[in-house]
C-alpha positions in Angstrom: 0.0 0.0 0.0 1.3 3.4 -0.9 1.6 6.3 1.6 -1.3 8.7 2.1 -1.3 12.4 1.5 -0.3 14.7 4.3 -0.4 18.1 2.4 -1.3 19.5 -1.0 -0.4 22.8 -2.7 -1.9 23.8 -6.0 0.7 25.0 -8.5 0.5 26.7 -11.9 -0.4 24.8 -15.0 -2.8 22.4 -13.2 -0.1 20.7 -11.2 -0.2 19.7 -7.5 2.7 19.5 -5.1 1.8 16.7 -2.7 3.6 15.7 0.5 3.0 12.1 1.5 3.2 10.4 4.9 6.6 9.0 4.0 7.9 12.6 3.7 8.3 12.4 -0.1 7.2 15.5 -1.9 5.9 14.7 -5.4 4.4 16.6 -8.3 1.1 15.4 -9.9 -0.1 16.7 -13.2 -3.8 17.0 -13.4 -3.9 18.2 -17.1 -4.5 14.7 -18.5 -7.8 14.5 -16.6 -9.2 17.9 -17.3 -11.4 16.9 -20.2 -12.9 13.8 -18.4 -16.3 13.8 -16.8 -16.4 15.3 -13.3 -12.9 16.7 -13.7 -13.9 19.3 -16.3 -14.9 21.7 -13.6 -11.2 21.8 -12.6 -10.4 23.7 -15.7 -11.5 26.8 -13.7 -8.1 27.6 -12.1 -9.9 29.4 -9.1 -11.8 26.2 -8.4 -8.8 24.0 -9.0 -6.9 26.0 -6.3 -9.5 25.0 -3.7 -8.1 21.5 -3.4 -7.6 20.1 0.1 -6.4 17.0 1.9 -9.3 14.6 2.7 -9.0 11.1 4.3 -5.4 10.5 3.2 -6.1 11.8 -0.4 -7.2 15.1 -2.0 -10.6 16.5 -2.8 -12.3 19.5 -4.3 -15.5 21.1 -2.9 -17.8 19.3 -5.4 -16.4 15.9 -4.6 -13.8 15.4 -7.4 -11.0 13.3 -5.9 -8.1 11.0 -6.8 -7.2 7.7 -5.2 -4.0 8.1 -3.1 -2.4 5.2 -5.0 -3.0 7.1 -8.3 -1.5 10.2 -6.8 1.6 8.4 -5.6 2.2 6.1 -8.6 1.5 8.8 -11.3 3.5 11.6 -9.7 7.2 12.4 -9.9 9.5 12.9 -7.0 10.5 16.5 -6.2 12.1 15.9 -2.9 12.8 13.0 -0.5 13.4 12.9 3.2 
């Protein structure tokens, strides 16, 4: 099982900086999802910036979320402990 999310910071160009419980900081690119179903609302950068940590993952106000495994496996390492 992959580590869960501890913190999330929205970045420019629809990317997220995510800190995981194992202290790794990774970057997740949301752009590939922006034209899919419920994720289309994230195209509004103001709304995109409202992301928060929820139950070991991330979530937006209208319920869009990603599995923590997806966030970990599809992100690239920026910094390790």
